[in-house]
N, C-alpha and C positions, 0 to 999 in steps of 0.2 A: 178279771177275777182269777184266772188260772195263774197268771204271773204272780199275783199277790200270795196265793196259797203256796206255790212252789218256792218262791224266795223266802217265805216265812219258815217253811220246813228246812230249807238249806241253812238259813241263819241259825235256827235253834240247834240243828245237828252240829254245825260248825262251832258254835259257842260251847256245846257240850264236849266236843272233841278236845278243846283246850284243857279240860280236866281229865277226860278219859279218851286217850288217842284211838282206842279201838272203835269208838263211835265214828271218828273221822274216816277210818278204813271202810266201815259199812256205808258211809255216805258216798265215798269214792266208788265203791262197787255198784251201788244203786245208780249213780249218775252215769258211770261208764257203760253199763249194760243197757239200761232202759232209755237213757237220753231223754229224761222227762221234760227238759227245757225245750226240746224240739216239738213239743205238743202245745206250746204257748204261742202267742201272737204279738207280744209286746217286748218289754225290756229284758225279760227273762230268756228270750230266745237266743240272744247272743251273750248272755251273762257268763262269765268264766266260772261256772259252778264247780267244775272238776278242779280247777286251780285253787278255789277257795277251800275245797275239801282237803287237798294235799297240803296247802300252807298251814291250815289249822291243825292238821295231824302232826306235822313236823314241829309246830310250836308246842303242842301238847307233849311230844316226846322230849323236847328240850327243857320244859319247865315243870314236869310232873315226875313223880317217883313211882308211877304205876309199874307193876311187874312186867318186865320184858326179858325175852330170851334170845338166844342165838337163832337167826332165821334158818340156819342149816340143820333143820330137823330131819332131813332125809337126803339120800343120794340124789333124788330128783331135784332138790333145791341146788345142790352143788352143780349138777348138770345145767340147770337154768342159768346159774351165775356164769359158768364157762361159756354158755351159749350167748349170753349178753356180750361177753368179751369178743367172741368170734364175730358177732354181728357188727360190733363197733369197728373192728379191724377191717372187715369186708366193706363196710361203708367208707372208711377212710381211704382204702385202696381201690374203691369202686370207680365206675365210669363217670359218675356225676355226683360228686360229694355235696355240692351246694343244692342240687335239685332233690337229692335223697334225704337232706337234713330233716325235713318236716316229718317224714315217715320214721326215720331213726329216732327222733325226739319223742314221737308218739309211742313207739314200742318200748323205749327205755323207761318212760314214765309208768307205763302199765306194769312192766316187770319190776321196777323199783318199788311200786306200791304193793306188789305181791310179796316182796322181801320184807317190807315194813309190816304187812299184815302177819307174816309168820313170826315177827318179833313180838307183837302185842297180843296176838290171839293164842290162847292156850287152854281154855276150859271147854267143857261140854256146852255151856251156854253160848260161847263164842262160835263154836262150830254150827250149832243149830241155827243161830241167828244169821250166820253167813249163808247157810243153805237157804233160809227163808228170803234173804235179801237178793241173792243171786238168782235163785229159781223163781221166787215170787215176783220179781220185777218183770220177767218175761211171761210169767203165768197170766198176768193182767192183759198183756198184749195177745197172748194165745187165746184167752177166753173171748176177747173181742173178735179176733180173727176167726175163731171157730164158729161163733154165731154168724159172722158175715158169710162164711162158707156155706153154712146150712141154709141161711135165708136166700142166698143167691144161687143155691143149687150147685155150687162149685164152678160156676161159669166165669167168675172173676178171680184174679190172683190176689193173694194177701201179701202186703209189703211191710217192711220194717220201718223203724224210725229214720227220718231223713238225716243225712250227714253222719250216720253211724256205721260201724262194721257190718251191721246186719240190715242195711237199708234195702238191699236187693231181696227179691223173693227167695232165691236159692239160699242165701245166707240166713235169712230169718227161719226158713224151714229147718235147716240143720240145728240152729240154736234152740228151737222149740223141741226138737228130738232129744237134744242133750239134757234138757231140764226135766223131761218126763220122769226118768228114773230118780232124780233128786226129789221130785215131788212125791214119788212113791216112798222114798226113804222118810220124808217128813210125815207121810200118812201113817207109816208103821209106828211112829212115836205118839200118835194121837190116841187119846183115851175116850173121847166123846164120839159116839156113833154118827151124829149129824155132821161133825167135822170131817170124818172119814168119807162119808157120802159126798160131801161138798168137794173134797179133794179128788175123789173119783171123777166127778163131773168136770172138774178143772183139767184133769189129765186127758179126758176124752176130747174136750174142746181144744186143747193144745194139739192133740193128734190130728183133729179135723183141720185146724189152722195150718199145720205142717203140710198136710195133703193138699189143702187149698192154695198153697204157694205154687203148685204145679211144678215143683222141683223134683227132678229125677234122682238127684243125689239124696234128697230127704226121703224119697220113697224107698231107695235102697237101704238107707240108714235105719228107718223104722222097721223094715223087713228083717234086717240083721238083728236088731234088738228083740223083735218078737221071737226070732229063732232061739236066741240065747235064753230068754225067759221061758220058752217052751221046754228047752233042754233041761233047765234047772228046776222046773216045776215038779211038784210031787205027783200030780196026776196028768201025765202027758197026753193021754187019750182025750180027757175032757178039755184040757187047754188047747189041744190040737184042733178039736172040733170047733171050739170057740174062735180060734184064729181063722179057720177056713170060712166060717159063717161071716165073721167080720170082713174078711177080704171080699167075699162075694157081695155083701151088702155095699161095700165101698165102691166096687166096680159098677154096681147097678145104680148107685146114687150119683156118682160123678158123671159129668157130661162127656160126650164122645171126644171132644178135643183134648180132654185130660187123658182119656184112654189112649188116644192116638199118640200123645206126647210120651206116655210111659212105654208104649210099644217100640219107640225109637231106640230103647236100650238094646233091643235085640238086633236092630237094623242100623247100627251106628255107622256102618260103611256108607250109608246113604244120607246121613245127617250132617249138615254143614257145621253145626255147633260141635258135635263130637269130633269131626275131622280137625277142626281148629284147635281143640284141646290136645289131640295127638300131636299136632304140629308144634304146639307150645311145649309139650312134654319132651319131645325130641330136642328142641332147642335148649331146654334146661339141662338135659343129659349131656349133650356135647359141649355146652358152655363150661360145665363143671370140670371137664378134662383140660380145657385150655386155661381156665381161671380157677385154680385150686380153692380159693376162698370166695368164689362167685364174683358177681359184678355189682353188688350193692342191692339196694331195695327196688330196683326197677329193671325188669328184663323186657319190658314191652318196647322194643326198638326194632324197626324194620331192618336196619343194617345187621343186627345180631341174628335176626331170623333168616335173612338172606344167606348168612354164613353158616349157621348151625342147624336150622330146622330142615327136616326131610321134605317139608311141604311149605316153603316160604310164600307161595301164592295164597295160602289161607289167611295171610295177614298177621301182623304182630298182635298178640293178645296176652292177657294174663294166663298163668299156668293152669288155673282152675284145679289145683290139687295142692294140699298142704305139703306133700312130700316133694313134688317137683318145684313148688314155689320156693321152699327152703334150699333145695339143691341148686337152683339157678341163682338165687340171691347170695347164698353163703357157702356154696360148694359142699363137698363130702364131709369136711369137719363139722360144718353147721348141721347137716342132716343127721350125722351120727349123734351129736349132742341132743338135737331135737327128739330123735327117736329114743334116746336114753331117758329123757324126762318121762316119757309116757310108759316105757317098759318098766322103769322102777316104780312109777305110780301104780301100774297094774299089779306088780308083785306086792307092793305094800297093801293094796286093796285085798289081794288074796290072803295075805297074812292076817288082816283084820277078820276076814270071813272065818278063818280057821281058829285063831287064838281067842278072839273076843267072844265068839259064840259060846265058849266054855265058861264065861264069867257073867253071871246075871246082871251085875252093875254095868258091864260094858257091852251088853247086848246091842245097844244102839250103834256101837262101832262096827259090829258085824253086819248090821243092816246097811250101814254106810258103805262098807267095803263091797258088799254085793251089788248095791245099786250104782256105786261109782264105776265098777267094771262094766255094767250095762251101758252107762252113760258114755264111757270111753269107746265101747264098741260102735255106738252111733257116730262118735267123732271120727274114729278111724275109718269107717266105711264111707260116711257122707263126706268127710274131709278129703277123701281121695279124688273128689270131683269139684272141690271148691277151694278158693284161695283164702282160707281162714286160719292160717298158721299162727297169726299174731293176735287172734281174737282172745280176749281175756277170760271168757267164761270157763273153758277147760282148765286154765291155770288156777282158777278158784276151786275147782274140783280137786286138783292136786293139793292145794292148801288144806282143804278139809281132811283129806286122807292122811297127809303128813302130820297134822296136829293130832288127829285121832290116834294114830299109831303111837306117838309119844305119850299121849294121855293114858293109853293102855299099859305101856311099858313102865310108866311111873306109878301105876296103880292110883291114879289121881282121885278115884272115887272114895278113897279112904280119908282124904283130907279136904276135898272140895265140898263146899256147902251148897246144896241145891237151893234155888230161889224159893222163898216161902209163899209169896203171893199166889193166890189160886189162879189168876189169869195166866200165869206162866205155863200152866198145864195146857192151855189152848195152843201153845207153840210146840208142844211135845217135850216140855222140860219138867214134867212131873217126876218126882223121885221114883226110882225103880222099886217095884214091889215083888218081883219074881224071886223065888228061893231056889229053884232048880235050873241048871243049864239046859238050854234047848237048842236044837239045830237051827242054823241061820235061816231066816225067812228070805228066800231068794225071789219070791214073786209077790 
């Protein structure tokens, strides 16, 4: 039954994308993040659903006259394009061109669809739907994982979809952290109280699921996000008390083995996993000096560790850091471009917070800018301990910010027609009714 339902949804969306390519982009985002076919047991499990989404999207681009724009809406997109070129060169000049082809192909497909999305997505409706698809896909997994954590008392770990970027507990934990601010952005657009309460519950369950992954990186990421939200809050005393109470409740609820694992953050010298990461980081650092464009998409090689790591006895392993992952794979040029993507996205988000907050019709863009920054904080902090540099979710956040900035600069609210159907308001797409500018809602 699951196979029939999934394949029916994919078929309808793929057919629709032949006339409206932006629907194909949404289908791709849903499939790439949630991997829904991995929750089936029949023919759909191995069906090329992502390929179907991509092919139908490109067919729609070829045979329709839907509005499309240059994908280079931001300096971040230019940095991404240059990063793609550097990754390709480092792969071709790397140690194992044939062995790294699969990973190069996977990363290029993701980045290419990001560029396609920037071509066909341009309206408020597109940004809101992209936020719903990207964050909503993981929200379902987070709600399920949160309930599992509560029922099990946190004694068992929460895992991600098999065969995906976020299959591991650590990766899923960070992904859930990244979407919580995006869910908050969507909540700020809702007009119905019962929907806002439902979104609050969803965010709490996602946080519980992230904690339930037993990931130290996710714990640090959610702590950093809480600090940012506290700093930006209007009432720091009340919010500070709330955070302290939540932290105490969390420590009380979670089992001793979770607490013991979190305590290893302070005693990393005695933790084998932490020492292995330090060994991998040193290998990436010294590799980058001998190989200016890195060694390709795979640094997990004992010969390399014997030559470059300060502790080769720890064994060859993945970098477990987005920064050292890129440094080892693509050298300092790759790392500079990778960092440029997120620096520019951060600046664009800050621009939205300041400029869009002054415009009632663009208030939603200010909300997006504020929450995108909080989401990026989670990615920056949690990503420092995980190999998720190629994970597509943060790039979709970059897309939302880039599109929203162009939307504000063009004053698109003057020409864009808001959806008239009442059910669109459930997604936060109701027309703006504010008449006076208000400060951005940061929490």
